C-alpha positions in Angstrom: 85.7 84.4 103.5 82.8 85.7 105.7 83.6 88.4 108.2 81.2 89.9 110.7 80.7 93.7 110.0 81.4 94.5 113.7 84.9 93.0 113.3 85.6 95.3 110.4 84.2 98.3 112.4 86.6 97.4 115.3 89.5 97.1 112.9 88.8 100.5 111.4 88.4 102.1 114.8 91.6 100.6 116.1 93.4 102.3 113.2 91.7 105.6 114.1 89.6 105.6 111.0 86.4 106.6 112.7 85.0 108.3 109.6 85.5 105.2 107.5 84.0 103.1 110.3 80.9 105.2 110.2 80.8 104.8 106.4 81.2 101.0 106.7 78.4 100.8 109.2 76.0 102.1 106.7 77.4 100.5 103.5 78.4 97.0 104.5 76.0 94.1 105.1 76.1 92.3 108.5 78.2 89.5 107.0 80.9 90.7 104.6 82.2 88.3 102.0 85.8 89.4 101.2 85.5 88.4 97.6 81.9 89.6 96.9 82.5 92.9 98.7 86.1 93.6 97.7 85.1 96.8 96.0 83.4 98.2 99.2 86.3 97.1 101.3 88.7 98.8 98.8 86.7 102.1 99.0 87.1 101.9 102.8 90.9 101.5 102.4 90.9 97.9 103.5 93.0 95.2 102.0 91.2 91.9 102.8 94.5 90.1 103.3 95.6 92.7 105.9 92.2 92.6 107.5 92.3 88.8 107.8 95.8 88.9 109.3 94.8 91.4 112.0 91.5 90.0 113.2 91.7 88.4 116.6 91.1 84.7 116.2 90.9 85.2 112.5 92.7 83.5 109.7 96.0 85.2 110.4 96.1 83.6 113.9 95.2 80.2 112.5 97.9 80.3 109.8 100.4 81.6 112.3 99.6 78.6 114.5 100.3 76.3 111.6 103.7 77.8 111.0 102.7 79.2 107.6 
């Protein structure tokens, strides 16, 4: 799944991980593919499944709306 880098930065900052947000800003491409960039996300302490569930308007919200 494609996620905008800014959403990841906001996610990290909301957790208080400002150092990791700064690292992500330099290491991640503008559009992050959760499969292709799983290693980079892991280095930042991000589990893609957790990220998708917490993004506003993201997959987590859509699945919740379907009762899954």
